[in-house]
N, C-alpha and C positions, 0 to 999 in steps of 0.2 A: 291886657285885653284877653278876654276869654274866647277860645276857638268856638266856632259854630260846631254843631254836631257833625256836619259833613266834613269840616276841616279836621276834626278829631278822628273821624273814620279814615280819612285819606292819609293822615300823618301817623297813624298807628297808636294814638293815645286814648282811643275809646276803650272803655272797659266792657268786655264781652259779657260778663256775668250780669251786668246791669242794663243791657241793651234790650229793650222791649219792642213789641210789634209797633207800638206808637212811635218809638224812636226810629224805626225803619221808615215809617211814613214821613217823619220830619226830615230825615236824611234825603229821602227821595224828593220831597218838596224843595229843599234847599238846592239840590243838584239841578232840578228842572227849572228852578227860578233863575239860576245863574248860567245855564248853558243850553244848547240845543239838545233835543231828545237823545240822540245817539251818544253824544259826549257825556251827558248826564247818566245814561244807562251804563256806559263803560266805567265811569267813576264809581257808581254805586255797586255794580257787580264785582268789580275788582276789589273794592274796599270790603264788601261783605265776605267775599271768598277769603281774603287775607285775615279778616277778623275771626271767621270760623276756624281757619287753620291755626291761628295763634292761640285759640282756646282749646286746641286739641280735638276739634269737632268739624273737620273739613267736610265730612259727609252731610252736615246740616245745610250747607249752601245749596240752593236750588235755583238753577237757571230759569226754569219755567215760571216759578212763583215770582222771581225777581223781575223778569221781563213783563209778565202779566200785570203785576202791581204797578210797575213803572208806567206802563201804557195806560192803565186805568187812572192813575193819579194825574198824568199829563193831560188826558182827556178831560178830567173833571176840573183841573186848574184852568183850562182854556174855556170851559163852559160855565163856570161859576164866578160870582163876585165874592171876593174874600180879601181879608187884610192879614196876611201872614199865615204861617203854618198852623198855629193854634186855631185861628178862625176857620181855616180850611178844614181842619179835622172836625170842628164843631158842626160845620155845614155838611159834612160827609161822614157821619158816624159809622156807617156800615163798613167803612174801610178798616175799622178797628177789629173786624171779624173776618173770618174766611169766607163769608157768605157771597161776596161778589164773584169769587173764583169758582165756587161750588155750582154756580149756574152754568158754567162753561166747561168745567173739567171734572172728570170722575176722580174719586179718591185714589184709585189705583194708578191713574195717569200722573197725578200730582206727586205721588210718593214713589214713583218708579226710579230706578237707578238712572235711567236715561234722562229723566226730567231734571236731575241734578246737574247734568252735563250740557244739555241742549235745551233751548227754549222751544218746547213742544207747542203745537197748535192745539186749540180746544178739541175735545172729543164729544161734547154734549151740545145739543141744540139749545140756544138761549131763548127760544120762543117758549114762553110759559103762560 
């Protein structure tokens, strides 16, 4: 039996060099589908931090981006009809870009050293 992407992330068998943004969304979806929000957030954040560290790029983990995308994905999962992760992505194509976060966060805030360690609150107004 093949592991799900989330299982591979959690057990350390996921290949960091082939892990795309789309894969991040799939992992988040799988975690949120199987657990409450905070359990899923912890699983994904811990897994991503370990994956980045194992690839020699611990500085690439970003707590703010992880928390914001997990929140956005959870909200959209609750608000949309979908059948699995691929259908969810098809119905929410802007999740494949950074656009949803750019409405709420400045680039400076998202790329700050503090954003890598702490889930920062948005610094931009979402009213547009």
